N, CA, C, O and the ligand as a Tripos MOL2 file, in Angstrom:
@<TRIPOS>MOLECULE
protein
  273   271    69     0     0
PROTEIN
NO_CHARGES

@<TRIPOS>ATOM
      1 N          -4.0590    4.6660   -7.8200 N.3       1 MET1
      2 CA         -5.2820    4.0630   -7.2920 C.3       1 MET1
      3 C          -5.1140    3.7560   -5.8010 C.2       1 MET1
      4 O          -4.1350    3.1240   -5.4060 O.2       1 MET1
      5 N          -6.0330    4.1860   -5.0010 N.am      2 SER2
      6 CA         -5.9330    3.9340   -3.5640 C.3       2 SER2
      7 C          -6.4280    2.5280   -3.2340 C.2       2 SER2
      8 O          -7.1360    1.8940   -4.0160 O.2       2 SER2
      9 N          -6.0350    2.0680   -2.0590 N.am      3 ALA3
     10 CA         -6.4400    0.7250   -1.6430 C.3       3 ALA3
     11 C          -7.9560    0.6400   -1.5160 C.2       3 ALA3
     12 O          -8.6030    1.5610   -1.0190 O.2       3 ALA3
     13 N          -8.4980   -0.4540   -1.9610 N.am      4 ALA4
     14 CA         -9.9440   -0.6420   -1.8810 C.3       4 ALA4
     15 C         -10.3800   -0.7260   -0.4220 C.2       4 ALA4
     16 O          -9.7210   -1.3630    0.4000 O.2       4 ALA4
     17 N         -11.4750   -0.0900   -0.1210 N.am      5 LYS5
     18 CA        -12.0050   -0.1680    1.2260 C.3       5 LYS5
     19 C         -12.5010   -1.5940    1.4680 C.2       5 LYS5
     20 O         -13.0380   -2.2340    0.5630 O.2       5 LYS5
     21 N         -12.3210   -2.0750    2.6710 N.am      6 LYS6
     22 CA        -12.8220   -3.4080    2.9900 C.3       6 LYS6
     23 C         -14.3470   -3.4180    2.8670 C.2       6 LYS6
     24 O         -15.0270   -2.4860    3.2960 O.2       6 LYS6
     25 N         -14.8610   -4.4820    2.2760 N.am      7 ASP7
     26 CA        -16.3200   -4.5530    2.1850 C.3       7 ASP7
     27 C         -16.9070   -5.4660    3.2680 C.2       7 ASP7
     28 O         -18.0920   -5.8020    3.2570 O.2       7 ASP7
     29 N         -16.0400   -5.8480    4.1890 N.am      8 LEU8
     30 CA        -16.5160   -6.6390    5.3290 C.3       8 LEU8
     31 C         -16.1360   -5.9370    6.6240 C.2       8 LEU8
     32 O         -15.1280   -5.2350    6.6950 O.2       8 LEU8
     33 N         -16.9510   -6.1370    7.6350 N.am      9 LYS9
     34 CA        -16.6110   -5.6340    8.9730 C.3       9 LYS9
     35 C         -16.6640   -6.8010    9.9370 C.2       9 LYS9
     36 O         -17.3140   -7.8130    9.6780 O.2       9 LYS9
     37 N         -15.9660   -6.6420   11.0600 N.am     10 ALA10
     38 CA        -15.8630   -7.7330   12.0240 C.3      10 ALA10
     39 C         -16.6600   -7.4200   13.2800 C.2      10 ALA10
     40 O         -16.6310   -6.3000   13.7900 O.2      10 ALA10
     41 N         -17.3710   -8.4240   13.7680 N.am     11 CYS11
     42 CA        -18.0960   -8.2910   15.0260 C.3      11 CYS11
     43 C         -17.0910   -8.1120   16.1640 C.2      11 CYS11
     44 O         -16.1370   -8.8810   16.2770 O.2      11 CYS11
     45 N         -17.3050   -7.0930   17.0100 N.am     12 LEU12
     46 CA        -16.3810   -6.8400   18.1190 C.3      12 LEU12
     47 C         -16.4670   -7.9220   19.1820 C.2      12 LEU12
     48 O         -15.5340   -8.1070   19.9640 O.2      12 LEU12
     49 N         -17.5580   -8.6170   19.2100 N.am     13 ASN13
     50 CA        -17.7700   -9.6320   20.2400 C.3      13 ASN13
     51 C         -17.1810  -10.9890   19.8450 C.2      13 ASN13
     52 O         -16.4940  -11.6310   20.6400 O.2      13 ASN13
     53 N         -17.4570  -11.4210   18.6050 N.am     14 CYS14
     54 CA        -17.0460  -12.7810   18.2350 C.3      14 CYS14
     55 C         -16.1570  -12.8220   16.9960 C.2      14 CYS14
     56 O         -15.7140  -13.9000   16.5970 O.2      14 CYS14
     57 N         -15.8870  -11.6750   16.3800 N.am     15 ARG15
     58 CA        -15.0050  -11.5700   15.2030 C.3      15 ARG15
     59 C         -15.5940  -12.1310   13.9210 C.2      15 ARG15
     60 O         -14.8850  -12.2460   12.9210 O.2      15 ARG15
     61 N         -16.8540  -12.4770   13.9250 N.am     16 TYR16
     62 CA        -17.5210  -12.9550   12.7280 C.3      16 TYR16
     63 C         -17.5120  -11.8350   11.6860 C.2      16 TYR16
     64 O         -17.7910  -10.6820   12.0140 O.2      16 TYR16
     65 N         -17.1930  -12.1670   10.4370 N.am     17 LEU17
     66 CA        -17.1300  -11.1380    9.3980 C.3      17 LEU17
     67 C         -18.4400  -11.0910    8.6150 C.2      17 LEU17
     68 O         -18.9530  -12.1180    8.1710 O.2      17 LEU17
     69 N         -18.9640   -9.8910    8.4570 N.am     18 VAL18
     70 CA        -20.2190   -9.6970    7.7250 C.3      18 VAL18
     71 C         -20.0600   -8.5370    6.7470 C.2      18 VAL18
     72 O         -19.1830   -7.6920    6.9290 O.2      18 VAL18
     73 N         -20.9080   -8.4860    5.6960 N.am     19 PRO19
     74 CA        -20.8750   -7.3260    4.7890 C.3      19 PRO19
     75 C         -21.2050   -6.0460    5.5500 C.2      19 PRO19
     76 O         -21.8770   -6.0840    6.5810 O.2      19 PRO19
     77 N         -20.7290   -4.9170    5.0380 N.am     20 ASN20
     78 CA        -20.8940   -3.6460    5.7360 C.3      20 ASN20
     79 C         -22.3410   -3.2350    5.9890 C.2      20 ASN20
     80 O         -22.6110   -2.4470    6.8960 O.2      20 ASN20
     81 N         -23.2790   -3.7640    5.1890 N.am     21 ASP21
     82 CA        -24.6680   -3.3270    5.3670 C.3      21 ASP21
     83 C         -25.4350   -4.1710    6.3890 C.2      21 ASP21
     84 O         -26.6120   -3.9190    6.6450 O.2      21 ASP21
     85 N         -24.7730   -5.1640    6.9670 N.am     22 VAL22
     86 CA        -25.4310   -5.9780    7.9990 C.3      22 VAL22
     87 C         -25.3950   -5.2330    9.3290 C.2      22 VAL22
     88 O         -24.3580   -4.6890    9.7080 O.2      22 VAL22
     89 N         -26.5370   -5.2050   10.0500 N.am     23 GLU23
     90 CA        -26.5830   -4.4300   11.2880 C.3      23 GLU23
     91 C         -26.4830   -5.2670   12.5540 C.2      23 GLU23
     92 O         -26.0700   -4.7720   13.6030 O.2      23 GLU23
     93 N         -26.8610   -6.5330   12.4540 N.am     24 VAL24
     94 CA        -26.8080   -7.4110   13.6240 C.3      24 VAL24
     95 C         -25.9900   -8.6480   13.2830 C.2      24 VAL24
     96 O         -26.2040   -9.2740   12.2450 O.2      24 VAL24
     97 N         -25.0590   -8.9950   14.1510 N.am     25 CYS25
     98 CA        -24.2310  -10.1720   13.9130 C.3      25 CYS25
     99 C         -25.0900  -11.4360   13.9190 C.2      25 CYS25
    100 O         -25.7800  -11.7110   14.9000 O.2      25 CYS25
    101 N         -25.0510  -12.2140   12.8170 N.am     26 PRO26
    102 CA        -25.8660  -13.4180   12.7550 C.3      26 PRO26
    103 C         -25.3260  -14.5230   13.6600 C.2      26 PRO26
    104 O         -26.0020  -15.5240   13.9000 O.2      26 PRO26
    105 N         -24.1400  -14.3410   14.1450 N.am     27 ASN27
    106 CA        -23.5090  -15.3520   14.9960 C.3      27 ASN27
    107 C         -23.8470  -15.1460   16.4670 C.2      27 ASN27
    108 O         -24.2190  -16.1000   17.1500 O.2      27 ASN27
    109 N         -23.7250  -13.9170   16.9670 N.am     28 CYS28
    110 CA        -23.9080  -13.6960   18.4050 C.3      28 CYS28
    111 C         -24.9500  -12.6320   18.7300 C.2      28 CYS28
    112 O         -25.2890  -12.4480   19.8990 O.2      28 CYS28
    113 N         -25.4690  -11.9220   17.7200 N.am     29 GLY29
    114 CA        -26.5260  -10.9390   17.9750 C.3      29 GLY29
    115 C         -26.0170   -9.5610   18.3570 C.2      29 GLY29
    116 O         -26.8090   -8.6550   18.6150 O.2      29 GLY29
    117 N         -24.6840   -9.3920   18.3940 N.am     30 SER30
    118 CA        -24.1210   -8.0950   18.7430 C.3      30 SER30
    119 C         -24.3620   -7.0750   17.6290 C.2      30 SER30
    120 O         -24.4780   -7.4390   16.4590 O.2      30 SER30
    121 N         -24.4350   -5.8000   18.0020 N.am     31 LYS31
    122 CA        -24.5940   -4.7420   17.0040 C.3      31 LYS31
    123 C         -23.3490   -3.8810   16.8960 C.2      31 LYS31
    124 O         -23.3610   -2.8340   16.2490 O.2      31 LYS31
    125 N         -22.2800   -4.3250   17.5290 N.am     32 ARG32
    126 CA        -21.0550   -3.5340   17.5030 C.3      32 ARG32
    127 C         -20.0310   -4.1850   16.5750 C.2      32 ARG32
    128 O         -19.6690   -5.3510   16.7360 O.2      32 ARG32
    129 N         -19.5780   -3.4020   15.6070 N.am     33 PHE33
    130 CA        -18.6450   -3.8980   14.6040 C.3      33 PHE33
    131 C         -17.4690   -2.9540   14.4560 C.2      33 PHE33
    132 O         -17.5170   -1.8000   14.8810 O.2      33 PHE33
    133 N         -16.4000   -3.4720   13.8380 N.am     34 THR34
    134 CA        -15.2660   -2.6160   13.5190 C.3      34 THR34
    135 C         -14.7640   -2.9590   12.1200 C.2      34 THR34
    136 O         -14.8140   -4.1160   11.7010 O.2      34 THR34
    137 N         -14.2830   -1.9540   11.4050 N.am     35 ASP35
    138 CA        -13.6400   -2.2890   10.1320 C.3      35 ASP35
    139 C         -12.1200   -2.3070   10.2870 C.2      35 ASP35
    140 O         -11.3780   -2.4410    9.3140 O.2      35 ASP35
    141 N         -11.6820   -2.1670   11.5360 N.am     36 GLU36
    142 CA        -10.2460   -2.2590   11.8370 C.3      36 GLU36
    143 C          -9.8850   -3.6980   12.1960 C.2      36 GLU36
    144 O          -9.6920   -4.0290   13.3660 O.2      36 GLU36
    145 N          -9.7970   -4.5440   11.1790 N.am     37 TRP37
    146 CA         -9.4470   -5.9330   11.4460 C.3      37 TRP37
    147 C          -8.3880   -6.3850   10.4580 C.2      37 TRP37
    148 O          -8.2190   -5.7900    9.3930 O.2      37 TRP37
    149 N          -7.6840   -7.4350   10.8190 N.am     38 GLU38
    150 CA         -6.5980   -7.9340    9.9700 C.3      38 GLU38
    151 C          -6.6660   -9.4460    9.8360 C.2      38 GLU38
    152 O          -6.7970  -10.1650   10.8260 O.2      38 GLU38
    153 N          -6.5760   -9.9100    8.6190 N.am     39 GLY39
    154 CA         -6.5240  -11.3380    8.3480 C.3      39 GLY39
    155 C          -7.8280  -12.0280    8.6750 C.2      39 GLY39
    156 O          -8.5940  -11.5520    9.5130 O.2      39 GLY39
    157 N          -8.0840  -13.1420    8.0250 N.am     40 PHE40
    158 CA         -9.2850  -13.8830    8.4040 C.3      40 PHE40
    159 C          -9.0800  -15.3740    8.1880 C.2      40 PHE40
    160 O          -8.2060  -15.8010    7.4340 O.2      40 PHE40
    161 N          -9.9000  -16.1430    8.8650 N.am     41 VAL41
    162 CA         -9.9210  -17.5890    8.6620 C.3      41 VAL41
    163 C         -11.3360  -17.9860    8.2630 C.2      41 VAL41
    164 O         -12.3150  -17.3980    8.7210 O.2      41 VAL41
    165 N         -11.4230  -18.9840    7.4080 N.am     42 ILE42
    166 CA        -12.7280  -19.5270    7.0750 C.3      42 ILE42
    167 C         -12.8650  -20.8560    7.8090 C.2      42 ILE42
    168 O         -12.1020  -21.7940    7.5780 O.2      42 ILE42
    169 N         -13.8410  -20.9130    8.6870 N.am     43 ILE43
    170 CA        -14.0640  -22.1250    9.4730 C.3      43 ILE43
    171 C         -15.2290  -22.8980    8.8530 C.2      43 ILE43
    172 O         -16.3540  -22.4030    8.7840 O.2      43 ILE43
    173 N         -14.9380  -24.1060    8.4090 N.am     44 ILE44
    174 CA        -15.9780  -24.9180    7.7820 C.3      44 ILE44
    175 C         -16.5340  -25.9200    8.7970 C.2      44 ILE44
    176 O         -17.7440  -26.1280    8.8870 O.2      44 ILE44
    177 N         -15.6340  -26.5280    9.5500 N.am     45 ASP45
    178 CA        -16.0620  -27.5170   10.5320 C.3      45 ASP45
    179 C         -15.4010  -27.2470   11.8800 C.2      45 ASP45
    180 O         -14.3330  -27.7850   12.1700 O.2      45 ASP45
    181 N         -16.0400  -26.4060   12.7090 N.am     46 PRO46
    182 CA        -15.4390  -25.9720   13.9790 C.3      46 PRO46
    183 C         -15.0620  -27.1470   14.8850 C.2      46 PRO46
    184 O         -14.0870  -27.0740   15.6340 O.2      46 PRO46
    185 N         -15.8360  -28.2250   14.8100 N.am     47 GLU47
    186 CA        -15.5680  -29.3830   15.6710 C.3      47 GLU47
    187 C         -14.2060  -30.0040   15.3790 C.2      47 GLU47
    188 O         -13.5570  -30.5550   16.2680 O.2      47 GLU47
    189 N         -13.7820  -29.9080   14.1140 N.am     48 LYS48
    190 CA        -12.5430  -30.5660   13.7190 C.3      48 LYS48
    191 C         -11.3840  -29.5950   13.5310 C.2      48 LYS48
    192 O         -10.2760  -30.0030   13.1800 O.2      48 LYS48
    193 N         -11.6410  -28.3090   13.7640 N.am     49 SER49
    194 CA        -10.6150  -27.3040   13.5010 C.3      49 SER49
    195 C          -9.9220  -26.8520   14.7820 C.2      49 SER49
    196 O         -10.5650  -26.3450   15.7020 O.2      49 SER49
    197 N          -8.6020  -27.0400   14.8320 N.am     50 SER50
    198 CA         -7.8710  -26.5820   16.0120 C.3      50 SER50
    199 C          -7.8210  -25.0610   16.0480 C.2      50 SER50
    200 O          -7.7670  -24.4610   17.1210 O.2      50 SER50
    201 N          -7.8380  -24.4330   14.8570 N.am     51 VAL51
    202 CA         -7.8660  -22.9650   14.7920 C.3      51 VAL51
    203 C          -9.1510  -22.4470   15.4270 C.2      51 VAL51
    204 O          -9.1320  -21.5040   16.2170 O.2      51 VAL51
    205 N         -10.2700  -23.0810   15.0680 N.am     52 ALA52
    206 CA        -11.5630  -22.6760   15.6280 C.3      52 ALA52
    207 C         -11.5490  -22.8070   17.1390 C.2      52 ALA52
    208 O         -12.0570  -21.9380   17.8480 O.2      52 ALA52
    209 N         -10.9700  -23.8890   17.6310 N.am     53 LYS53
    210 CA        -10.9270  -24.0940   19.0780 C.3      53 LYS53
    211 C         -10.0860  -23.0450   19.7620 C.2      53 LYS53
    212 O         -10.4600  -22.5280   20.8150 O.2      53 LYS53
    213 N          -8.9310  -22.7240   19.1600 N.am     54 SER54
    214 CA         -8.0610  -21.7500   19.8150 C.3      54 SER54
    215 C          -8.6620  -20.3480   19.7860 C.2      54 SER54
    216 O          -8.3430  -19.5150   20.6350 O.2      54 SER54
    217 N          -9.5430  -20.0830   18.7980 N.am     55 LEU55
    218 CA        -10.1880  -18.7690   18.7160 C.3      55 LEU55
    219 C         -11.5380  -18.7700   19.4320 C.2      55 LEU55
    220 O         -12.1780  -17.7230   19.5390 O.2      55 LEU55
    221 N         -11.9730  -19.9120   19.9160 N.am     56 GLY56
    222 CA        -13.2540  -19.9930   20.6020 C.3      56 GLY56
    223 C         -14.4370  -19.9050   19.6590 C.2      56 GLY56
    224 O         -15.4790  -19.3520   20.0120 O.2      56 GLY56
    225 N         -14.2810  -20.4530   18.4560 N.am     57 ILE57
    226 CA        -15.3250  -20.3750   17.4350 C.3      57 ILE57
    227 C         -16.1420  -21.6690   17.4160 C.2      57 ILE57
    228 O         -15.5800  -22.7640   17.4140 O.2      57 ILE57
    229 N         -17.4590  -21.5360   17.4020 N.am     58 SER58
    230 CA        -18.2940  -22.7340   17.4080 C.3      58 SER58
    231 C         -19.2270  -22.8100   16.2090 C.2      58 SER58
    232 O         -19.9290  -23.8060   16.0310 O.2      58 SER58
    233 N         -19.2390  -21.7670   15.3840 N.am     59 LYS59
    234 CA        -20.1380  -21.7510   14.2370 C.3      59 LYS59
    235 C         -19.3300  -21.5580   12.9510 C.2      59 LYS59
    236 O         -18.4190  -20.7310   12.9280 O.2      59 LYS59
    237 N         -19.6410  -22.3020   11.8770 N.am     60 PRO60
    238 CA        -18.9220  -22.1300   10.6190 C.3      60 PRO60
    239 C         -19.0770  -20.7000   10.0930 C.2      60 PRO60
    240 O         -20.1160  -20.0730   10.2990 O.2      60 PRO60
    241 N         -18.0640  -20.1950    9.4260 N.am     61 GLY61
    242 CA        -18.1390  -18.8560    8.8500 C.3      61 GLY61
    243 C         -16.7570  -18.2850    8.6720 C.2      61 GLY61
    244 O         -15.7470  -18.9770    8.7960 O.2      61 GLY61
    245 N         -16.7400  -16.9920    8.3770 N.am     62 LYS62
    246 CA        -15.4880  -16.2910    8.1450 C.3      62 LYS62
    247 C         -15.2260  -15.4050    9.3450 C.2      62 LYS62
    248 O         -16.0950  -14.6350    9.7540 O.2      62 LYS62
    249 N         -14.0320  -15.5080    9.9130 N.am     63 TYR63
    250 CA        -13.7270  -14.7530   11.1300 C.3      63 TYR63
    251 C         -12.4350  -13.9530   10.9730 C.2      63 TYR63
    252 O         -11.4730  -14.4250   10.3660 O.2      63 TYR63
    253 N         -12.4220  -12.7450   11.5210 N.am     64 ALA64
    254 CA        -11.1980  -11.9550   11.5590 C.3      64 ALA64
    255 C         -10.2400  -12.5620   12.5780 C.2      64 ALA64
    256 O         -10.6630  -13.0170   13.6400 O.2      64 ALA64
    257 N          -8.9630  -12.5690   12.2550 N.am     65 ILE65
    258 CA         -7.9740  -13.1100   13.1810 C.3      65 ILE65
    259 C          -7.6580  -12.0680   14.2550 C.2      65 ILE65
    260 O          -7.5010  -12.3930   15.4320 O.2      65 ILE65
    261 N          -7.5710  -10.8280   13.8280 N.am     66 LYS66
    262 CA         -7.1820   -9.7610   14.7450 C.3      66 LYS66
    263 C          -8.1380   -8.5870   14.5930 C.2      66 LYS66
    264 O          -8.3920   -8.1490   13.4710 O.2      66 LYS66
    265 N          -8.6730   -8.0670   15.6930 N.am     67 ILE67
    266 CA         -9.4400   -6.8290   15.6240 C.3      67 ILE67
    267 C          -8.8150   -5.8070   16.5570 C.2      67 ILE67
    268 O          -8.1590   -6.1540   17.5390 O.2      67 ILE67
    269 N          -9.0360   -4.5190   16.2240 N.am     68 ARG68
    270 CA         -8.4590   -3.4800   17.0580 C.3      68 ARG68
    271 C          -9.5210   -2.7890   17.8700 C.2      68 ARG68
    272 O          -9.2160   -1.8760   18.6380 O.2      68 ARG68
    273 ZN        -20.7530  -11.5850   16.7230 Zn       69 ZN69
@<TRIPOS>BOND
     1     1     2 1
     2     2     3 1
     3     3     4 2
     4     3     5 am
     5     5     6 1
     6     6     7 1
     7     7     8 2
     8     7     9 am
     9     9    10 1
    10    10    11 1
    11    11    12 2
    12    11    13 am
    13    13    14 1
    14    14    15 1
    15    15    16 2
    16    15    17 am
    17    17    18 1
    18    18    19 1
    19    19    20 2
    20    19    21 am
    21    21    22 1
    22    22    23 1
    23    23    24 2
    24    23    25 am
    25    25    26 1
    26    26    27 1
    27    27    28 2
    28    27    29 am
    29    29    30 1
    30    30    31 1
    31    31    32 2
    32    31    33 am
    33    33    34 1
    34    34    35 1
    35    35    36 2
    36    35    37 am
    37    37    38 1
    38    38    39 1
    39    39    40 2
    40    39    41 am
    41    41    42 1
    42    42    43 1
    43    43    44 2
    44    43    45 am
    45    45    46 1
    46    46    47 1
    47    47    48 2
    48    47    49 am
    49    49    50 1
    50    50    51 1
    51    51    52 2
    52    51    53 am
    53    53    54 1
    54    54    55 1
    55    55    56 2
    56    55    57 am
    57    57    58 1
    58    58    59 1
    59    59    60 2
    60    59    61 am
    61    61    62 1
    62    62    63 1
    63    63    64 2
    64    63    65 am
    65    65    66 1
    66    66    67 1
    67    67    68 2
    68    67    69 am
    69    69    70 1
    70    70    71 1
    71    71    72 2
    72    71    73 am
    73    73    74 1
    74    74    75 1
    75    75    76 2
    76    75    77 am
    77    77    78 1
    78    78    79 1
    79    79    80 2
    80    79    81 am
    81    81    82 1
    82    82    83 1
    83    83    84 2
    84    83    85 am
    85    85    86 1
    86    86    87 1
    87    87    88 2
    88    87    89 am
    89    89    90 1
    90    90    91 1
    91    91    92 2
    92    91    93 am
    93    93    94 1
    94    94    95 1
    95    95    96 2
    96    95    97 am
    97    97    98 1
    98    98    99 1
    99    99   100 2
   100    99   101 am
   101   101   102 1
   102   102   103 1
   103   103   104 2
   104   103   105 am
   105   105   106 1
   106   106   107 1
   107   107   108 2
   108   107   109 am
   109   109   110 1
   110   110   111 1
   111   111   112 2
   112   111   113 am
   113   113   114 1
   114   114   115 1
   115   115   116 2
   116   115   117 am
   117   117   118 1
   118   118   119 1
   119   119   120 2
   120   119   121 am
   121   121   122 1
   122   122   123 1
   123   123   124 2
   124   123   125 am
   125   125   126 1
   126   126   127 1
   127   127   128 2
   128   127   129 am
   129   129   130 1
   130   130   131 1
   131   131   132 2
   132   131   133 am
   133   133   134 1
   134   134   135 1
   135   135   136 2
   136   135   137 am
   137   137   138 1
   138   138   139 1
   139   139   140 2
   140   139   141 am
   141   141   142 1
   142   142   143 1
   143   143   144 2
   144   143   145 am
   145   145   146 1
   146   146   147 1
   147   147   148 2
   148   147   149 am
   149   149   150 1
   150   150   151 1
   151   151   152 2
   152   151   153 am
   153   153   154 1
   154   154   155 1
   155   155   156 2
   156   155   157 am
   157   157   158 1
   158   158   159 1
   159   159   160 2
   160   159   161 am
   161   161   162 1
   162   162   163 1
   163   163   164 2
   164   163   165 am
   165   165   166 1
   166   166   167 1
   167   167   168 2
   168   167   169 am
   169   169   170 1
   170   170   171 1
   171   171   172 2
   172   171   173 am
   173   173   174 1
   174   174   175 1
   175   175   176 2
   176   175   177 am
   177   177   178 1
   178   178   179 1
   179   179   180 2
   180   179   181 am
   181   181   182 1
   182   182   183 1
   183   183   184 2
   184   183   185 am
   185   185   186 1
   186   186   187 1
   187   187   188 2
   188   187   189 am
   189   189   190 1
   190   190   191 1
   191   191   192 2
   192   191   193 am
   193   193   194 1
   194   194   195 1
   195   195   196 2
   196   195   197 am
   197   197   198 1
   198   198   199 1
   199   199   200 2
   200   199   201 am
   201   201   202 1
   202   202   203 1
   203   203   204 2
   204   203   205 am
   205   205   206 1
   206   206   207 1
   207   207   208 2
   208   207   209 am
   209   209   210 1
   210   210   211 1
   211   211   212 2
   212   211   213 am
   213   213   214 1
   214   214   215 1
   215   215   216 2
   216   215   217 am
   217   217   218 1
   218   218   219 1
   219   219   220 2
   220   219   221 am
   221   221   222 1
   222   222   223 1
   223   223   224 2
   224   223   225 am
   225   225   226 1
   226   226   227 1
   227   227   228 2
   228   227   229 am
   229   229   230 1
   230   230   231 1
   231   231   232 2
   232   231   233 am
   233   233   234 1
   234   234   235 1
   235   235   236 2
   236   235   237 am
   237   237   238 1
   238   238   239 1
   239   239   240 2
   240   239   241 am
   241   241   242 1
   242   242   243 1
   243   243   244 2
   244   243   245 am
   245   245   246 1
   246   246   247 1
   247   247   248 2
   248   247   249 am
   249   249   250 1
   250   250   251 1
   251   251   252 2
   252   251   253 am
   253   253   254 1
   254   254   255 1
   255   255   256 2
   256   255   257 am
   257   257   258 1
   258   258   259 1
   259   259   260 2
   260   259   261 am
   261   261   262 1
   262   262   263 1
   263   263   264 2
   264   263   265 am
   265   265   266 1
   266   266   267 1
   267   267   268 2
   268   267   269 am
   269   269   270 1
   270   270   271 1
   271   271   272 2
@<TRIPOS>SUBSTRUCTURE
     1 MET1         2 RESIDUE 1 A MET
     2 SER2         6 RESIDUE 1 A SER
     3 ALA3        10 RESIDUE 1 A ALA
     4 ALA4        14 RESIDUE 1 A ALA
     5 LYS5        18 RESIDUE 1 A LYS
     6 LYS6        22 RESIDUE 1 A LYS
     7 ASP7        26 RESIDUE 1 A ASP
     8 LEU8        30 RESIDUE 1 A LEU
     9 LYS9        34 RESIDUE 1 A LYS
    10 ALA10       38 RESIDUE 1 A ALA
    11 CYS11       42 RESIDUE 1 A CYS
    12 LEU12       46 RESIDUE 1 A LEU
    13 ASN13       50 RESIDUE 1 A ASN
    14 CYS14       54 RESIDUE 1 A CYS
    15 ARG15       58 RESIDUE 1 A ARG
    16 TYR16       62 RESIDUE 1 A TYR
    17 LEU17       66 RESIDUE 1 A LEU
    18 VAL18       70 RESIDUE 1 A VAL
    19 PRO19       74 RESIDUE 1 A PRO
    20 ASN20       78 RESIDUE 1 A ASN
    21 ASP21       82 RESIDUE 1 A ASP
    22 VAL22       86 RESIDUE 1 A VAL
    23 GLU23       90 RESIDUE 1 A GLU
    24 VAL24       94 RESIDUE 1 A VAL
    25 CYS25       98 RESIDUE 1 A CYS
    26 PRO26      102 RESIDUE 1 A PRO
    27 ASN27      106 RESIDUE 1 A ASN
    28 CYS28      110 RESIDUE 1 A CYS
    29 GLY29      114 RESIDUE 1 A GLY
    30 SER30      118 RESIDUE 1 A SER
    31 LYS31      122 RESIDUE 1 A LYS
    32 ARG32      126 RESIDUE 1 A ARG
    33 PHE33      130 RESIDUE 1 A PHE
    34 THR34      134 RESIDUE 1 A THR
    35 ASP35      138 RESIDUE 1 A ASP
    36 GLU36      142 RESIDUE 1 A GLU
    37 TRP37      146 RESIDUE 1 A TRP
    38 GLU38      150 RESIDUE 1 A GLU
    39 GLY39      154 RESIDUE 1 A GLY
    40 PHE40      158 RESIDUE 1 A PHE
    41 VAL41      162 RESIDUE 1 A VAL
    42 ILE42      166 RESIDUE 1 A ILE
    43 ILE43      170 RESIDUE 1 A ILE
    44 ILE44      174 RESIDUE 1 A ILE
    45 ASP45      178 RESIDUE 1 A ASP
    46 PRO46      182 RESIDUE 1 A PRO
    47 GLU47      186 RESIDUE 1 A GLU
    48 LYS48      190 RESIDUE 1 A LYS
    49 SER49      194 RESIDUE 1 A SER
    50 SER50      198 RESIDUE 1 A SER
    51 VAL51      202 RESIDUE 1 A VAL
    52 ALA52      206 RESIDUE 1 A ALA
    53 LYS53      210 RESIDUE 1 A LYS
    54 SER54      214 RESIDUE 1 A SER
    55 LEU55      218 RESIDUE 1 A LEU
    56 GLY56      222 RESIDUE 1 A GLY
    57 ILE57      226 RESIDUE 1 A ILE
    58 SER58      230 RESIDUE 1 A SER
    59 LYS59      234 RESIDUE 1 A LYS
    60 PRO60      238 RESIDUE 1 A PRO
    61 GLY61      242 RESIDUE 1 A GLY
    62 LYS62      246 RESIDUE 1 A LYS
    63 TYR63      250 RESIDUE 1 A TYR
    64 ALA64      254 RESIDUE 1 A ALA
    65 ILE65      258 RESIDUE 1 A ILE
    66 LYS66      262 RESIDUE 1 A LYS
    67 ILE67      266 RESIDUE 1 A ILE
    68 ARG68      270 RESIDUE 1 A ARG
    69 ZN69       273 GROUP 0 **** ****
């Protein structure tokens, strides 16, 4: 059995993760995505998250840690 294809893609601009059928990033409005991403963080409260601050995230959601 081959590895399952990722069903999420990452916004190239802000790294927000969305399902593959989404065409516009709900976070920043970008239309450019990549499925070449690794790892993710779920940000629930950006104001209190040091991870969110270090990644420059201001909106709750799921974000890729690394994009290529
Ligand atoms: Zn975005």
